[in-house]
N, C-alpha and C positions, 0 to 999 in steps of 0.2 A: 475584292477581302475584306472590307469593312462591315462593323454591323449592320447598317443597314441594307446592305447589297444580300449580306446572310437570310436577314430577314425577308426580303422580296424575293431570293429563292423559294423560300420555307411555303410567302403565301401564294408565290405562283405553282407552287405543288401540291400546296389543297385547293388552290381554284381548278387547277384542270382536275385532280380527282372528283372532287363534289360537283362540278358542272358538265365535265367532258370526257366521264370516264370509260364510257361505254365506244371514244375514237380511240383510246389505246396509245394516246402521243406521245413521241419521243421527244424527253426532253433532257438536253444538255448544255454543258457552257461551253465556250470558246474564247478566243481573248483577241482583242486586238491594243496597238500601246496604250496605254491610260485607260483603259476600259473591257468588262467581263462583257461577255454576250450570254443570253440564255437563248437557247434556240428551240422553240417549240416545232416538233416537226411529225411529219405524216399523216398530212389531208390527205381527205379526199380528191378535191378540186377546189378551186379556188372560190365556191359560195361557200366552204366548209372553213375556209379562211378568213373570210370575211366576218363570216358568224364570231367564229373565235375573235377576232381583233375586236368588232363591235361589241363583245360581252366583255373583255378586258377593259375597254374605256369607259363601259358604264358599271362596274365593278367600283363603288364608293371605296372598300377597304383596299380594294388591290390598288387604285389609284395614287390612296396616300402613302402607302409602300413604294411605287414607283416614282413617286415624289421626294421621298424621304431618301432613297435612292438616287435621286437625281441621274435617273432613268427614260430612255427615248423607246419607248416600245413602235415597232414597225415593220412591215411584209416586206420579204424579199426572195426572191426565187432563187433557186440553186443557182441559175449561172450569174446571176447578180452577186449571190453573196461569193459565190470562187470569187470576183474581180474585185470586190471588198476588202477579203481576206489578201487576196494578192496585193493590190494599192494600199492597203491599210487608213483608209481616208472615206472614215464612215460618214463626214461634215458634205462629201460629194453627193453622196449616197442619200442622205438625208432632204439634201435638196430636191433631188429627181423624186423623190417618195413623197414630198408634200406638194408637188405641183401634180404628180400622179394622182394623188389621194387627197384632196385637199380637205381642211375640216378635222 
């Protein structure tokens, strides 16, 4: 709910509209304790997800907002998201994610 989070949400929406308009991505929010999650969904396949994630990481303007909001971008499958939401332990998933997708 802080200003940096709202600015990040707006920047993500603009990024999606500018760079991925043809994909018609679904952009929603969810919550964990002490954390708002911005969910970008409806990718066709893993290659599309990786292309999107790479674009986010390489967008300087978006990176400024990500850092300001202390956000942690990551990819998560639907089944892993269900587990994350049930267990509410983002750090465990982030450790798994960083091993699977180093760098």
